[in-house]
C-alpha positions as CSV (number, residue, x, y, z in Angstrom):
1,M,-5.4,-17.3,3.0
2,T,-6.1,-16.0,6.4
3,A,-4.4,-12.7,7.3
4,Q,-2.3,-12.6,10.6
5,F,-3.5,-9.6,12.6
6,N,-4.0,-8.3,16.1
7,F,-6.3,-6.1,17.8
8,F,-4.5,-3.5,20.3
9,N,-6.6,-1.6,22.6
10,G,-3.9,-0.3,24.9
11,T,-3.7,-2.8,27.4
12,G,-1.8,-5.6,25.5
13,G,-3.3,-8.1,27.7
14,A,-4.3,-11.8,26.7
15,G,-7.8,-12.3,26.0
16,E,-8.5,-9.2,24.0
17,T,-11.2,-9.5,21.4
18,V,-9.8,-9.5,17.8
19,P,-12.2,-7.8,15.4
20,P,-12.7,-8.9,11.9
21,L,-10.7,-7.0,9.3
22,P,-12.3,-3.7,8.2
23,E,-15.1,-4.0,5.5
24,G,-13.5,-3.5,2.3
25,F,-10.1,-4.8,3.4
26,R,-8.9,-7.8,1.7
27,Y,-5.5,-9.6,2.0
28,R,-3.9,-12.5,-0.3
29,P,-0.5,-14.2,0.7
30,E,1.7,-15.3,-2.4
31,L,0.0,-13.2,-5.1
32,I,3.0,-13.9,-7.1
33,G,5.8,-16.5,-7.0
34,A,9.3,-16.2,-6.2
35,A,10.6,-16.1,-9.7
36,E,8.2,-13.5,-10.5
37,E,9.4,-11.4,-7.6
38,D,13.0,-11.8,-8.5
39,A,12.1,-10.6,-12.1
40,L,10.4,-7.6,-10.9
41,L,13.3,-6.9,-8.4
42,A,15.8,-6.9,-11.3
43,R,13.7,-4.3,-13.0
44,V,12.4,-2.2,-9.9
45,R,16.1,-1.6,-8.7
46,E,17.0,0.1,-11.9
47,L,14.1,2.7,-11.5
48,P,14.9,6.4,-11.3
49,F,13.7,6.8,-7.5
50,R,13.5,10.0,-6.0
51,E,13.1,10.9,-2.1
52,F,9.4,11.4,-1.3
53,E,8.6,15.0,-1.1
54,F,5.7,16.3,1.0
55,H,5.1,20.1,1.5
56,G,8.9,20.8,1.7
57,Y,9.4,17.5,3.8
58,T,11.8,14.7,2.4
59,G,10.9,11.3,3.7
60,K,13.1,8.6,4.0
61,R,11.5,6.3,1.4
62,R,12.0,7.0,-2.2
63,V,9.2,6.7,-4.9
64,V,8.5,6.6,-8.7
65,S,5.1,6.9,-10.4
66,F,4.0,5.8,-13.6
67,G,0.3,7.0,-15.5
68,W,-0.3,9.6,-13.1
69,R,1.8,11.5,-10.1
70,Y,0.3,13.4,-7.3
71,D,1.9,16.7,-6.9
72,F,1.5,17.5,-3.1
73,S,2.7,21.2,-3.6
74,A,0.3,21.9,-6.3
75,R,-2.3,19.5,-5.0
76,H,-3.4,17.9,-8.0
77,L,-2.5,15.0,-10.5
78,Q,0.0,15.5,-13.2
79,K,0.3,12.8,-16.2
80,A,3.6,10.6,-15.6
81,D,5.4,8.3,-17.9
82,A,3.4,5.4,-19.0
83,I,3.2,2.3,-17.0
84,P,6.1,0.0,-18.2
85,A,5.4,-3.2,-20.0
86,Y,7.0,-5.5,-17.3
87,L,4.4,-4.2,-14.7
88,L,1.2,-4.8,-16.7
89,A,1.2,-8.6,-15.8
90,L,1.2,-7.7,-12.0
91,R,-1.4,-5.1,-12.7
92,E,-3.4,-7.8,-14.3
93,A,-2.8,-9.9,-11.1
94,A,-3.8,-7.3,-8.8
95,A,-6.8,-6.3,-10.8
96,T,-7.9,-10.0,-10.8
97,F,-7.4,-10.1,-6.9
98,S,-9.3,-6.8,-6.4
99,G,-12.3,-7.7,-8.7
100,L,-11.4,-4.6,-11.5
101,E,-10.5,-4.6,-14.9
102,A,-6.8,-4.2,-15.1
103,D,-7.0,-0.8,-17.2
104,E,-9.0,0.6,-14.2
105,F,-5.7,1.0,-12.3
106,Q,-4.3,4.0,-14.1
107,H,-1.7,4.9,-11.5
108,V,1.1,2.8,-10.2
109,M,3.9,4.1,-7.6
110,V,6.6,2.1,-6.9
111,T,8.1,2.5,-3.4
112,E,11.9,1.8,-1.9
113,Y,11.8,1.5,1.9
114,S,15.3,1.4,3.1
115,P,15.9,0.3,6.7
116,G,14.5,2.7,9.0
117,A,12.1,4.0,6.6
118,G,8.2,3.9,7.1
119,I,5.1,5.9,6.5
120,G,3.0,7.6,9.0
121,W,-0.9,7.4,9.5
122,H,-2.6,8.5,6.4
123,R,-5.6,7.9,3.8
124,D,-4.8,8.0,0.4
125,K,-5.5,11.2,-1.4
126,A,-9.2,11.8,-2.5
127,V,-8.4,11.8,-6.1
128,F,-7.8,8.3,-6.0
129,G,-10.4,5.4,-5.5
130,Q,-9.5,2.0,-4.7
131,V,-6.0,0.9,-4.0
132,A,-4.0,-2.4,-4.2
133,G,-0.6,-3.0,-2.8
134,I,1.9,-5.8,-3.5
135,S,4.9,-6.3,-1.0
136,L,8.5,-7.4,-2.3
137,L,11.3,-8.4,-0.1
138,A,11.1,-7.6,3.6
139,P,7.8,-8.3,5.3
140,C,6.3,-5.1,7.0
141,V,3.3,-4.5,9.5
142,L,0.2,-2.8,7.7
143,R,-1.4,-1.0,10.7
144,L,-4.9,0.2,10.3
145,R,-7.2,2.5,12.5
146,R,-10.3,4.2,12.6
147,A,-11.7,6.6,15.3
148,V,-14.2,5.1,17.9
149,G,-15.7,8.2,19.6
150,R,-13.5,11.2,20.6
151,K,-10.5,9.4,22.3
152,K,-10.3,5.8,21.3
153,W,-9.0,3.8,18.2
154,E,-10.1,0.5,16.7
155,R,-6.8,-0.9,15.5
156,V,-5.7,-3.9,13.1
157,N,-2.3,-4.8,12.5
158,V,-1.8,-7.2,9.2
159,L,1.5,-9.0,8.4
160,A,2.1,-8.0,4.8
161,A,4.4,-11.0,3.7
162,P,6.7,-10.9,0.5
163,R,4.7,-11.5,-2.6
164,S,1.4,-10.6,-0.6
165,A,-1.2,-8.3,-1.7
166,Y,-3.7,-6.1,0.0
167,F,-6.8,-4.1,-1.4
168,L,-8.6,-1.2,0.2
169,S,-12.2,-0.3,-0.8
170,G,-15.4,0.7,1.0
171,Q,-14.8,1.5,4.7
172,A,-11.3,0.3,4.7
173,R,-10.4,3.1,2.2
174,S,-12.7,5.9,3.4
175,E,-12.9,5.4,7.3
176,W,-9.7,3.7,8.1
177,E,-6.4,5.2,8.1
178,H,-3.0,2.8,7.6
179,S,0.6,3.2,8.2
180,I,3.8,1.1,8.2
181,P,6.3,1.5,10.9
182,Q,10.1,1.5,10.3
183,V,11.1,-1.8,8.3
184,D,14.4,-3.4,9.3
185,A,15.5,-4.4,6.0
186,L,15.1,-3.3,2.3
187,R,11.5,-3.4,1.2
188,Y,9.7,-2.7,-2.1
189,S,6.0,-2.0,-2.6
190,I,4.2,-1.5,-5.9
191,T,0.9,0.3,-5.3
192,F,-1.9,0.3,-8.1
193,R,-4.8,3.0,-7.6
194,N,-7.6,3.7,-9.8
195,L,-8.9,7.3,-10.2
196,R,-12.1,8.5,-8.4
197,K,-14.8,9.3,-11.0
198,G,-15.9,13.0,-11.1
């Protein structure tokens, strides 16, 4: 159950200090089994994906949202189609792993990363609270960083294996940014978020 992670301070030398994972970050390999992954993939591949749009920019990854959808142009949430029944068992598993009730996850976004797609450094929009993500198919490196002083970064890399899950809360959600470098093979992620109260 231990995450694989590395710390990079710019030197890349042996004997670097490896920090603990950020407070509020959790990782679990094999949240679901291979048969569950196959069943999800059969449904996910049929979804009406659209290219991710961000202020006129179109990303390489494609997305579809349920429950709620964040409109980057209007900068607010919009209601989306109800979460499909076949995602409810996965939501239950994600909630149990996260220590939440399943119905607290009101938003789900399914993302398709084709080879060469990634996502730059960011924090999820402030309208969302805690975040749980599940990886399908190809593995990826989930990179985390936070500023230390004016010109330095504290960095942690986590290998997100197929069928694994991660959870962001606390400092990991509010102080750390995350990104995914370009993937080598097709990958899907299913991300559950709750809405920030107030």
